[in-house]
C-alpha positions in Angstrom: 252.7 -55.2 51.5 250.1 -53.7 54.0 250.7 -56.9 55.8 253.8 -56.3 56.2 253.4 -52.5 57.0 250.8 -53.5 60.4 253.4 -55.3 61.3 256.1 -53.3 61.5 253.9 -50.4 63.0 252.6 -52.8 65.5 256.5 -53.4 67.4 257.0 -49.8 66.8 254.2 -49.3 68.8 255.5 -52.2 71.0 259.0 -50.7 71.5 258.0 -47.0 72.0 255.4 -48.4 74.8 258.8 -50.0 76.3 260.2 -47.2 76.0 258.2 -44.5 77.4 257.7 -46.5 80.6 258.7 -44.3 84.0 260.0 -45.2 86.9 258.6 -45.7 89.8 259.0 -43.1 92.4 260.5 -44.1 95.4 260.4 -42.9 99.2 263.4 -42.3 101.6 264.9 -45.8 102.5 264.1 -45.3 106.4 263.5 -47.7 108.8 260.9 -48.5 109.9 261.8 -47.0 113.8 262.6 -44.1 111.4 259.2 -43.7 109.5 257.2 -44.3 113.0 259.1 -41.1 114.5 258.2 -39.3 111.3 254.3 -40.0 112.0 254.6 -39.9 115.1 255.6 -36.2 114.7 254.0 -35.3 112.3 250.7 -36.2 114.9 252.2 -33.8 117.3 252.5 -31.0 114.5 248.9 -31.5 113.7 247.8 -32.3 116.9 249.4 -28.7 118.7 247.5 -26.5 115.5 244.6 -27.7 116.5 244.7 -27.1 120.4 246.6 -23.7 119.8 243.5 -23.0 117.4 241.0 -23.8 120.1 242.6 -22.2 122.6 242.9 -18.9 120.4 239.1 -19.3 120.1 238.0 -19.7 123.3 241.2 -17.6 124.2 238.8 -15.6 122.0 235.7 -16.2 123.3 236.7 -15.4 127.1 237.7 -11.7 126.0 234.4 -11.7 124.2 232.7 -11.6 127.5 235.7 -10.2 129.8 235.0 -6.6 127.7 231.1 -7.2 128.1 231.5 -8.1 132.1 233.7 -4.0 132.3 231.5 -2.5 129.5 228.2 -3.8 131.6 230.1 -3.4 135.3 231.0 0.3 134.4 227.2 1.2 133.0 225.7 -0.4 136.4 228.1 1.7 138.7 226.9 4.4 137.1 223.2 3.9 136.6 222.8 2.4 140.3 223.7 5.7 142.3 220.8 6.9 140.3 217.9 4.5 142.1 219.6 6.6 145.5 219.6 10.0 144.4 216.8 11.6 144.8 215.7 14.9 146.5 211.8 15.4 147.5 212.0 19.0 145.8 213.0 17.8 142.9 212.0 14.5 141.6 211.4 14.9 138.4 214.4 14.6 137.6 215.2 11.6 139.9 212.6 9.5 137.3 214.1 10.8 134.5 217.5 9.3 135.4 216.2 5.9 136.2 213.5 5.8 133.6 216.3 6.2 130.8 218.8 4.5 131.9 216.6 0.9 132.1 215.0 -0.7 129.2 212.0 -4.0 129.1 210.6 -4.4 132.4 212.9 -1.7 133.9 211.5 0.1 132.2 208.2 0.5 132.5 208.0 -0.1 136.1 210.2 3.3 137.0 207.7 4.7 134.5 204.7 3.6 136.3 206.4 5.1 140.0 207.0 7.8 138.1 203.1 8.3 137.0 202.2 7.5 140.5 201.4 10.9 142.1 199.6 9.3 145.8 204.3 8.5 146.2 205.3 11.6 145.2 203.1 13.3 147.3 204.1 11.2 149.9 207.7 11.9 149.1 206.9 15.7 148.9 205.1 15.9 152.9 208.7 13.9 153.9 210.8 15.7 152.6 212.6 13.0 151.5 216.6 13.9 150.4 218.8 11.0 149.9 222.6 11.1 148.1 224.9 8.4 146.9 228.4 8.8 148.8 230.4 5.9 146.9 229.7 3.2 144.6 231.4 -0.3 144.7 230.3 -2.9 142.1 231.3 -6.6 141.1 230.1 -8.9 138.0 228.4 -12.2 139.3 228.4 -13.3 136.0 226.5 -13.5 132.3 227.2 -13.7 129.2 228.0 -10.5 126.1 224.5 -9.0 126.1 223.3 -9.3 129.6 225.2 -9.0 132.9 223.8 -9.5 136.9 226.1 -6.5 138.1 226.1 -6.5 142.6 226.5 -3.0 143.3 226.7 -1.8 147.0 226.4 1.6 147.7 227.3 4.0 150.7 224.1 6.8 150.9 223.1 9.2 153.4 218.9 9.6 153.9 216.7 11.9 155.3 213.0 12.7 155.7 210.8 14.5 158.0 210.9 11.2 160.2 214.9 12.0 161.3 214.4 15.7 162.2 215.8 16.7 158.4 220.0 15.0 159.7 221.2 12.6 157.2 221.3 9.0 158.0 224.0 7.0 156.3 223.0 3.4 155.5 225.1 0.8 153.4 222.0 -0.4 150.1 222.6 -3.4 148.2 221.4 -4.0 144.6 221.8 -6.5 141.8 221.4 -5.1 138.7 220.3 -7.0 135.9 222.5 -5.0 132.7 221.4 -6.0 128.9 222.6 -4.7 125.8 220.0 -3.1 123.8 221.4 -1.1 120.5 225.0 -1.3 121.8 223.8 0.1 125.5 224.1 -1.4 128.9 220.8 -0.8 130.8 219.1 -1.5 133.3 216.5 -4.2 133.1 216.2 -5.9 136.4 216.2 -4.4 140.1 217.0 -6.7 142.7 216.8 -5.2 146.0 218.7 -8.5 148.2 219.2 -6.6 151.1 219.4 -3.3 152.9 221.5 -2.5 156.2 222.2 0.2 158.3 
């Protein structure tokens, strides 16, 4: 009796297994051309998304660089005239402005110059004065935290040598502006040319 039950159970299990089998999933009945077109379109869409993502990344990078250039240019245009605005009757504000707007080597150099008493005495004896009438600025290049800005200034300067007459001249400098704690400061000044 046991053998009969086991055989019947085996036969019932086999029938159950046959009944449980699921149908195979089928793909749409497309021709090879349709599948190739679908694959090509998918590739184009994925490539377009990749290009768009890359473009967005570089556009954002360019935007950050443009913002840095703009801010550094503005700071340099405000700072550079301080290099040429002075009056021998009151030199302390001149040196203070130079030091406060500088960082690194430029700050050290301006501090040393401010402490150089012979220079002060020479400027006072010469009755030297200088005033910037106009400054034009343009970015030469750089990164998001250090930018070189070319500044050309129209300056009038006078001294005992000019009999107190203010003589016009053009002064050009390249100011390297560095972003320090969220503020653009001058880290280097080059004076490549002086013209009359």
